[in-house]
N, C-alpha and C positions, 0 to 999 in steps of 0.2 A: 212537451211544453207544460209547465206547471200553471194550469188555468187559474187556480185560486190565488196564487201570488201575482199573476198578471192583473186580475180584477182588483186585488188589494192595492197594487201599485198604481193603477189608474186613479183610484179614489184618494190615495195619499198624495198623488201628484196634484189633484184638484185642491186638496186641503191646504198644502203648503203654498200653493200659488195665491191663495186668498188671504193668507196671514202676512201682514207687512213685516219685513225683516227676515222672513224665511226664504230659503232657496233650495234647489235640488241638492246642492252640496251639503246643506244642513241635514238632510234626510239620509244621505249616503252611509254614514257610519252605523246607522241603525237598520240597514237593509237586511232582509231575511234571506234573499237569494238574488242571483243575477237577473232572473226574470222579473222579480219585484222591482229592482232598481231601474232596469231598462224601461219597463212599462210606466213607472212613475216619471222618468225623465221625458218620455214622449208625451204623457199627459200634461206635465208641467209646461212644456213648450207651447202647447195650445192654450192652456188656461191662464198663463202668466199675464195675458192682456186684461183679464178681469179686474185686476187691481185698479186699472184706469177707469173701467166701467163703473166700479162700485165705490171706491174710496177716492178717486182722482189722485192716487198716489203713484209711487214709482213702479215702473214695469221691471220686475226682477231680471228678466232676460235682456232687457235693453233699457237700462235706467236713464241714459242720457237723452233718449228720444221723447221723454214724457211731454214736454211742452208742445212739441209738434203733434203728438197724438191727441192731446187735449184740444188743440185748435181744430183738428180734423173732426172731433166729436161734435163740434158746433154745427158742422156742415152735413155730416153723414150719420145715418142710423148705425147703431152698434152692430146690427146683424151684418151689414156690408163690410164693415171694418174687420169683424171677426172672420168672415169668409175669406177676405183677401189675405189676412194674416195666416189663416190655416192653409190656404193654397201655397203660400210661400214656404211655410214650414215643411209640409209634406213633399211638395215638388222638389225642393232643394235636397232633401234627404234622398229621394229616389234618384235624382240626377247624380249625386255624389256616389251612390252605390253602383250606378251604371258605368260611370266614367273612370273610376279610380283603378289604376293598375297597381297590383300588389308590389311592394318594395319601393314605390316612388317616394315615400316619405323618408325612408332611410337614406336614399341617395341625396334628396333635396336638403335634408338637415345637415348632412356631412358637408355638402358644398357651401351652404349658407353660414354655418357656424362662425367662421373667421370674420364675417362681415356684418354680423348681427348688430354690433354696437354702432356701426356707421349707418345702417338702415334705420334703426330706431331713432338715432339723433336726427336724421333727415326727416323722419315721420313727424317728430316734434316740431321741427322748423316749418314743415308744410301745414300742420295744424294751426300754428300761430299766423302764418302768412295768409291763410284762407279766412281767418276770423275778421269780422267787421270791426272789432275793437281789439287791435293787435296787442297794444300795451296791457290792456285789461286782461286779455286772454293769457298772456305770458305770465303776468303776476299771479293770477289765480292758479294756473297750471303749476308754477313753482311752489306756491303756498300749499296747495293740495299735495304736491309731491313730497314736500318736507314733512308734512303731517303723516303721510303714508310711510315714509322712511322711518320716522321715530316710532310710529305705531307698530309696524311689523317688527322692529327691533325689540320692543319691550313686551308686546302682547302676542307676537307670532301670529298664528292663524286667527286668534281671537280678535285681531284688529279689524277684520272685515266688517263685522256688524256695526261697531261704533263709527267707523269711517264712512261706510255707505249710507247708513241711516242719518248720520250727521251731515254729510255732503249733499244728499239727495232728498230724503223723506221729510225730515223735520223742518228744513228751511221752507219747503213748499207749504207745510202745515201752518207755519208761522206767518207766511206771506198773506197779505190781504186779498190776493187773487184767489184764495181757496173759497170758492163759492159754487154751489151746485147750479146757479144760474148760468155759469159759463157753458154748460152743455144744454141749455134750454133756449135755443135760438131758432132762427129760421133755417129749415133744412134745405140743403141744396143737393141735387142729384148729380154728383160728380160722375163723369163718364167712366165706365168700366171697360177699358181697352185690353182685350185678351192678349194681343200681341205684346203690349207693354208689360203685362204681368208675366208672360213667358220669358221675355228678355230679363226681367227682374230676377226670376228664379235662376236663370243661367248665370247671370252676373253674381248673384249671391253665393252660388256654389263655388265659383272661381275665387271670390274674395275670402270665403271661409277656408279654402285650402291654404291661401296665403296667411290668414290669421293664425292658423294652428302652427305654422312655422315660426311666427314672430312673437316672442314674449312681450307682454306689456301693452299691446294694442289689439287684443282680441275682441274688444267691444265692437258690436256691429256698426254703430254710428261712427266710431273712430276709424275703422277700416274703410268705411265708405267715404269719409271725408278725405282721408289720405290718398286713396287710389282712384277715386272717381273725379273726373274734371268738373262735374256739375251734379246737383241733387236731382233725382228723378221727380216726376209729378207725384202728388200725394199718395194715391192708392198703390201704385207700383213700389213706392218707397216703403210703405208699411210691409208689403210682401217681401221686399228685399231684406229688411231688417230681421224679420222672422226667419227668412231663409238662411241668412249668414249664421245665425245662432244655431239653427237645427243642423245645417250641414257640418258645422264644427263638431257637433256631437258624433256624427258618422266618421269624419276624418280623425277625430281623437281616438276613436275605437281602433282605427287602423294603426295610428302612430303608437298606441299603447301595445298593440299586438306585435308590431315590427321591431321597436327598439325601446319599449317600456318607458316612453315619455308621453305626457298628455298635458295640454293647456287647460283641459276641463277637469275640475276637481273630482266630480263624482265618478269619472271613468277610472280613477285610480283604485276604486273599490271593486272593480270588475276583474274577473279572472284573466289570465294571460291571453287566451284565445277568445277574445271578447266580440269580434266582429260578427260571430254567429248570432249574437243577440240583437243585431240591427233589425231583424224582422219583428222582434218583440217591441223595440223602440217605435217602429212604424205602427204596429198594432195599437200600442198605447195612445199614439197621436190620433189615429182614426177613431178609436172609441171615444176619445175626449172630444172630438169634433161633434159626434152625435149627441153626447151629453150636453155640450156647450150650446148647440142649437136649441135643444129642449129647454135649457135654462133661460136662454134669451127670449124665447117665445112665451114662457110661463111666469118667470119671476119679475118682481118689481124691484127697482134699484133706488127707491126713495128712502134713504137712510136719514135719521135725524141729524140735525146740524152739529150736535154735540159729539158725534162719533169721532171727530178729529181729536178731541181732547182725550177720549178713551184710548185711541191709538197712541197718542203722545205719551200717556202714562205707561201703557203696556210696553212700548219700545224702550223707554228709560229703565223700567224695572228689569226687562230682559237683559239689557246691557250691564246693569249693576250686578245681577246674579251671575252673569258670565265672566265679567272682567273686573268687578269691584269699582273702587274710586278711580283707578287708573283709566278704566274704560269710560267713565263719565267725564274725565278730564279731556280725553281725546275726542269724545262725542261733542263736548262744548266747543272745542277749537274747530272741529269739522263743521259744526252748525254755523259758526261765524263766517267761515270761508264760503260755505254754500249759500248763505243768505246774502253776502256781499255780491256773489256771482249773479244772483237773481236781480238785485237792485241795480247792478252795473250793466245788466242786460248782456252778459257774457255767455257764450254758448256753453251748454252743460258738459260737452266733451272735455272742456278744460279741467273739470273736476277729476277726470280719470287720469290726470297727472299723478294722482295718489298711487297708481300702479305703474305708470310709465316711468316716472323719475326714479323710484327705487330700482327698477329693472335696469335703467341706464347706468345708475351709480354702480350696480353690481357688475355689469358688463365692462365698464371702464375701470373697475377696481378702485373706485373712490369710496372710502369708508368715513362716514361722519361720526 
């Protein structure tokens, strides 16, 4: 094992998780070795929660769950939320490694491929049906989907940054609810039920297996909404969200090794026999937990109120440098849709229509 690259990976995973608009997929093209990338991915899984703690911004690994996590921050200390999140991340990865039978993805993918377009269409219908504002959800999902379709057509992979920053980050910055006082309230000691947490880890590992098979709905909150009859209680739900994302990393390493397909972007930069690096992925997560506990116990999170304006400028500049005026145009349209979703009180999973609708159009061979 290349110890130097593992250590560097852990700290780079920490760095990108703290910078709004960055993702482990952003780091992947610059990876120095498989050990570096696997350790960075494990670290990133753990530290991705810190954007909510520090900036009250999007959670890169689970952006649609931000409002829920911010509400929970009113009731619980950061340390408990971080612990529950970390247990879900590491527990689901371990369970995925223990339960998976080699070759299962090759068989499953072959069997499901003819039915993918029907399954995803049904998933979209379920998402709308479960919404408290069905018409609003449908309109936002379709609007985000159309922006996503056009964005990927003209900007290709460069569309991800303006779309997700516009749909999720900037609308929240612009909204009047961006106040640090939102997390300065009376603390409640929510019960920590270990049986519920274990159940959440098991469920998350199973949902992650399904998510890797189905394009367009790999987001943890979307998979949970589609396949769970009800939402778990707050702390197990946090654990489950982290577990779905982390177990997808393990399953994607398997699918990449078995038939060279992956729903997770950074895995495509790994060698063909990549599952051997799952131990490094886990090690990166374990090291990140230790560093995270130290940070939470020693650091202060009292950032000046003007930080949101600096983030605003930074994100716009980054998009302009990456995609030029076209990127800014798609950013503007995405911000409008994201802001309307907040004001209309529509669930944020509707904004992930930006991925789901283009996938459906591709599967149904509908070209705009």
